Legacy VTK file of the C-alpha trace (Angstrom):
# vtk DataFile Version 3.0
C-alpha trace
ASCII
DATASET POLYDATA
POINTS 177 float
46.046 166.659 252.904
48.911 165.350 252.020
48.634 164.719 248.599
52.608 163.648 247.731
52.836 160.635 249.835
50.101 158.976 248.826
50.402 156.362 245.176
49.809 157.478 241.983
47.345 155.025 240.987
47.949 156.260 236.730
51.470 156.051 236.244
51.536 152.641 238.589
51.564 149.272 236.676
49.845 148.146 239.672
47.294 149.938 241.441
46.544 149.118 244.762
43.280 147.329 245.787
40.103 148.963 246.343
38.588 149.178 250.194
35.138 148.186 249.210
35.857 144.924 247.212
39.351 143.708 247.337
39.761 143.675 243.932
41.645 146.323 241.387
39.946 148.948 240.030
39.286 148.555 235.879
39.361 150.930 233.664
37.202 150.160 230.288
38.067 151.476 227.003
37.208 149.153 224.328
34.233 146.611 223.447
33.465 143.344 225.251
34.718 144.422 229.218
32.511 144.764 231.335
30.843 147.743 233.057
31.395 147.636 236.140
34.798 146.737 238.475
32.652 144.814 240.896
30.836 141.943 239.790
31.373 139.053 237.422
30.257 137.467 234.288
29.051 138.229 231.581
25.786 140.428 231.868
27.677 143.975 231.893
29.273 143.107 228.963
29.876 146.647 226.007
28.360 145.578 222.843
31.125 145.738 220.672
30.905 148.682 218.238
32.715 149.453 214.957
34.207 152.615 214.723
33.286 154.294 211.471
35.863 156.299 209.441
35.069 160.325 210.496
34.941 161.615 206.635
32.490 158.444 205.835
29.104 161.032 206.002
30.524 163.922 204.451
32.055 161.397 200.997
28.317 160.002 200.987
26.734 163.339 201.623
29.214 164.657 198.791
28.815 161.683 195.940
24.954 161.639 197.130
24.700 165.591 195.971
27.223 164.915 192.355
23.843 162.183 191.748
21.401 164.851 192.352
23.402 167.533 190.242
23.753 165.563 187.770
19.795 163.817 187.537
19.350 167.535 187.630
20.892 168.894 184.543
19.839 165.285 182.366
16.475 166.308 183.574
16.849 169.815 182.364
18.806 169.639 179.557
16.924 166.223 177.882
13.407 165.754 179.235
12.240 168.865 179.734
11.766 171.588 176.878
12.569 174.621 176.915
9.914 175.571 174.310
6.726 174.433 173.663
3.934 174.680 171.719
5.552 176.598 168.859
4.296 176.621 165.045
5.397 176.835 161.938
3.584 176.867 158.150
5.400 175.655 155.100
5.970 173.292 153.020
7.593 169.913 153.785
10.541 169.208 151.037
12.198 165.848 152.655
10.683 162.814 155.368
12.948 160.002 155.778
13.099 157.198 158.266
16.995 157.149 159.386
19.412 156.396 161.703
22.062 153.170 162.442
20.515 151.738 165.971
17.286 153.614 166.287
15.268 154.401 163.540
13.649 157.871 163.796
11.467 160.006 161.151
13.831 163.026 160.434
12.326 165.984 158.050
12.712 169.471 156.350
10.288 171.855 155.561
10.482 175.615 153.948
9.061 177.752 155.730
6.314 180.199 154.332
7.443 183.180 156.058
10.922 182.459 154.419
9.355 182.576 151.485
6.665 185.033 151.004
9.370 187.883 152.627
11.471 189.401 149.434
13.608 191.964 151.124
15.871 189.574 152.535
17.408 186.051 151.258
16.403 182.809 151.947
17.405 182.241 155.232
16.499 179.133 156.085
15.056 175.194 155.795
13.299 173.983 159.238
14.469 170.895 160.111
12.268 168.709 162.826
12.368 165.018 164.222
9.005 162.942 164.030
8.776 160.233 167.507
5.564 159.068 166.701
4.521 156.876 163.321
1.157 158.355 162.787
2.046 161.941 162.605
5.173 160.574 160.426
2.459 159.017 157.860
0.755 162.079 158.160
3.570 164.660 157.482
4.037 161.689 154.811
1.121 162.821 152.271
2.485 166.353 152.842
5.072 165.676 150.811
6.231 167.266 147.710
2.411 168.227 147.281
1.576 172.465 147.544
0.298 172.177 150.178
1.258 174.444 153.185
1.116 172.272 156.835
1.131 173.792 160.291
3.145 171.709 162.933
3.302 172.035 166.313
6.461 171.279 168.220
8.722 171.583 171.391
12.500 171.499 171.135
14.548 170.464 174.242
18.082 171.546 174.911
19.561 168.356 174.070
18.859 165.505 171.963
18.455 161.812 172.733
19.266 158.878 169.681
16.073 157.399 169.997
14.276 160.718 170.611
15.392 162.325 166.874
18.998 163.578 165.139
16.930 167.437 165.628
16.428 169.388 169.278
12.506 170.195 167.465
9.979 167.190 167.510
6.805 167.419 166.364
3.968 167.127 168.358
1.226 167.820 165.643
0.588 168.617 162.163
-2.915 169.697 160.619
-2.841 171.406 156.777
-4.003 174.353 156.147
-5.925 175.270 152.974
LINES 1 178
177 0 1 2 3 4 5 6 7 8 9 10 11 12 13 14 15 16 17 18 19 20 21 22 23 24 25 26 27 28 29 30 31 32 33 34 35 36 37 38 39 40 41 42 43 44 45 46 47 48 49 50 51 52 53 54 55 56 57 58 59 60 61 62 63 64 65 66 67 68 69 70 71 72 73 74 75 76 77 78 79 80 81 82 83 84 85 86 87 88 89 90 91 92 93 94 95 96 97 98 99 100 101 102 103 104 105 106 107 108 109 110 111 112 113 114 115 116 117 118 119 120 121 122 123 124 125 126 127 128 129 130 131 132 133 134 135 136 137 138 139 140 141 142 143 144 145 146 147 148 149 150 151 152 153 154 155 156 157 158 159 160 161 162 163 164 165 166 167 168 169 170 171 172 173 174 175 176
């Protein structure tokens, strides 16, 4: 086999005609060209497909991952309480509706356990928010009276402006007689 005497079709501009059909061989690179060298018309046309950027899928997945992480973080911090069904017994000192854009009920209560313990100095008031008007009306009945009140509340990691200015949100109120 003598390979050196035959012309190299890949290095020349004009390849020799094929012996079968009498046409020049066609190498196809791209869209809209015919699939076979022999044959006419557009029945063998390769559909044009736009090439995508190779990093497009990775960028899209990264953006989706970041959005998912932010959504989970928002849910954990603001929507999911980390303490539920907590109780405090004390005396309601103050309850008012305040806020600039969102009017919410904010209250303050002197905790009975802090008053009973005489070995420590008075340590704290319990501040809370009330998100329902009927609970706020019920708490306002006990404001300034000597009737102790048991409040049940939820505590969140963060506060939302429409929920109140505190992380403790009162869910139930019942008087202690």
